[in-house]
C-alpha positions in Angstrom: 28.7 -2.9 -14.8 28.3 -4.8 -12.3 26.2 -2.6 -10.5 23.8 -2.5 -13.3 23.6 -5.9 -13.4 22.9 -6.6 -9.6 19.9 -3.9 -10.1 18.4 -6.0 -12.6 18.8 -9.3 -11.1 17.2 -7.4 -7.8 14.0 -5.6 -10.1 13.4 -9.0 -11.4 13.2 -10.9 -7.9 10.9 -7.6 -6.3 8.7 -8.6 -9.6 8.7 -12.3 -9.2 7.9 -11.7 -5.8 4.9 -9.4 -6.2 3.7 -12.1 -9.0 3.7 -14.9 -6.5 1.9 -12.3 -4.0 -0.8 -11.4 -6.5 -1.0 -15.1 -7.0 -1.4 -16.2 -3.5 -3.4 -13.6 -2.7 -6.1 -15.3 -5.5 -5.7 -18.6 -4.6 -7.2 -18.0 -1.0 -9.5 -14.9 -2.0 -12.4 -17.4 -1.2 -10.7 -18.6 2.7 -9.4 -14.7 3.6 -12.2 -12.7 2.1 -15.4 -13.8 1.2 -15.8 -17.0 3.8 -14.5 -15.7 6.5 -16.8 -14.4 9.2 -14.1 -12.8 11.5 -13.1 -9.9 8.5 -15.0 -7.1 8.5 -15.5 -4.7 5.2 -12.2 -2.3 6.5 -10.1 -5.6 6.3 -11.5 -6.4 2.9 -11.0 -3.1 0.9 -7.3 -3.3 2.7 -7.0 -7.0 1.1 -8.4 -6.0 -2.2 -6.5 -2.3 -2.2 -3.1 -4.2 -1.5 -4.4 -6.9 -4.6 -5.0 -3.9 -7.3 -1.9 -1.9 -6.2 0.1 -4.7 -6.7 -1.6 -5.3 -10.2 -1.3 -1.7 -11.5 2.6 -2.9 -11.8 1.6 -5.5 -14.2 -0.7 -3.5 -16.2 1.3 -1.0 -16.9 3.5 -3.1 -19.0 3.0 -3.7 -22.2 3.8 -7.2 -22.9 1.9 -10.1 -23.4 2.6 -11.8 -20.7 1.9 -9.1 -18.5 -1.6 -8.0 -19.9 -2.3 -12.0 -20.0 -1.6 -12.3 -16.3 -4.1 -8.7 -15.5 -6.7 -10.2 -17.4 -6.1 -13.3 -15.3 -6.5 -11.2 -11.7 -9.5 -9.3 -13.5 -11.5 -12.5 -14.1 -10.7 -14.0 -10.6 -12.3 -11.2 -9.4 -14.9 -10.6 -11.5 -15.9 -14.6 -10.9 -15.9 -13.8 -7.1 
């Protein structure tokens, strides 16, 4: 029972960390990607690939909170 509780805690922490990473990537999209002349196209692809890979986890969950977060991500990307 303790192992399942510990596993649940670690899963939640990992989920929260992924959520935070996505938020930071979106918050810094202008600085890191759009207005950065030192980044070339290859780095832009890697940046977006990381962002979209993390987004897949939220999109795979059916609850309203995750779906709203996915919509927020997509709106943020489309605004750019």
